N, C-alpha and C positions, 0 to 999 in steps of 0.2 A: 466647517469654516465657510465653505462655498455657499451653503444654505443661508448663512447670516449675510453674506455679501449680496445675494440675489433678492433677499426679502424686500428691500426698499423698491426695487424695480417692479416686483410683482404687485406690491400694494399700491404703487403709484399709477398702475394702469386704470383706465376709466372703466366703470362698471358698464354692463350691457345697457342698462337704462340710460346712463349718461351718454353713451355712444349713440344710442337711438335718438335722444333729444338733440344731440349735436348734429346728426345727419339730417333730422327734420328741420332744424334751424338753418343749416347750410342750404338746404333745398329752398326754404322760404326766401332767403336772401338772393339766391341765384334766380329764382322766379321773379322777384322784384326788379332785379337788374335787367332781366330780359323784358319785363313790362315797360321799364323806362325807355329802353331802346325802341320797342314796338310803338309806344306812344309818340316818340319823337319822329320815327319814320312815317307814321300815319298822320302827323301834324295834329295830334289830339292834345291841344294845349291844356285843357282842363284835366284830363287824365294824367298828363305829365306832372302838372302842378301838385296833384294829390299825392304823388310819390316823393315830392321834394320838401325839404324843410324851408321855411321862409328865409332862413339865414344861409341858404345853399350858396356854394361857391364852385365855379368851374375854373380849373387852372390849365391853361393851354399855352403853347409857345407864343401865340400872338396876342393873348389877352387873359385877364382875370375877369370872370363873368358872374353876374348876379343871376338869380332865378329869372327875373324879368328879361335880362339880356338873352338868356338861353331860349326862352319862349319866343322872343322876337326873332331870333336866328332861325327858328323853325321855318318861317315863311321864306327865308333866303336859301334854305337847304333843300336839295333833292336827294334824299337817302334812298336809293333804289334797292339796295340789298346790303345785308350785313350778316356776319357770323361771329359768334363768341366761342373761343376755344381755351382749353387749359385753365378754366376758372378755378381759383382757389379762394376759399373763404376762411378767415380766421376771426376769432372772437376775443379781443384783448380784455373785454369784460362782458358781463351778461347783457348789457345794453348798447354795445358797440360792435359792429361787424365791418371788416375790411375785406374788399374783394380785389383780386388782381387777375388779369386775363389778357388774351390777345384778341383784338377785334380786326376783322377784315371787312372793309367797306367798299361799296361802289357808290360814290357820292359826288355831287357838285355843290359848291357853295358860292353863291353870287356868280354863277357861271364858270367858276374855276374848279377843275378836277381835283378832288381831294382823296381819290381812291387809293387804297393801299392797306397795309397791315400796321396796326397801332398797338402799343403797350398801354393798357388801360388799368385804372384803379378807381375804386369808389369807397367812400366811408358812409355807413348807415348807422343811425342812432335811433334807439327805441325811445319815443317820447309819448307819454300817456298811453302806453301799451301798443303803439303803432310804429313800425319801422319807417323812417324817412331818410332820404339821401341828403347828406350835408356837404359832400365834396365829390367831385368827379374830375379826373385828370387823364389825359392821354397824350402820348408823344409818338410820332411816326417811327416805326421800327427801322433799323438800319439794314 
């Protein structure tokens, strides 16, 4: 009887090939997220835009931003340092990835200190075989 009860659990486990694909997909998204931060920090607008969908949205406490607004804000920001921690990536479907993580930044924006730890999340969508970020949000951690 116990064998019958455990059978669905055993068969529901991902195969080694699927687990490897998931790990490589997770690393790809993690690397893209880091690339977006690095491009923003280094004020590389073209590199940043290549990672973003044209219908990108940034959702923050002070504003909802389009891609053009995010790029314009690069000039007003001085992101001196950042670190990403506890990143988790989930795939609700094969062409959608959702990240969530903690970001610690040393930054000023228009001269105002924005440094601190933030709870961050992004949504990536695979379009024509390429992952693009469609949404990013963050809120200062309490």
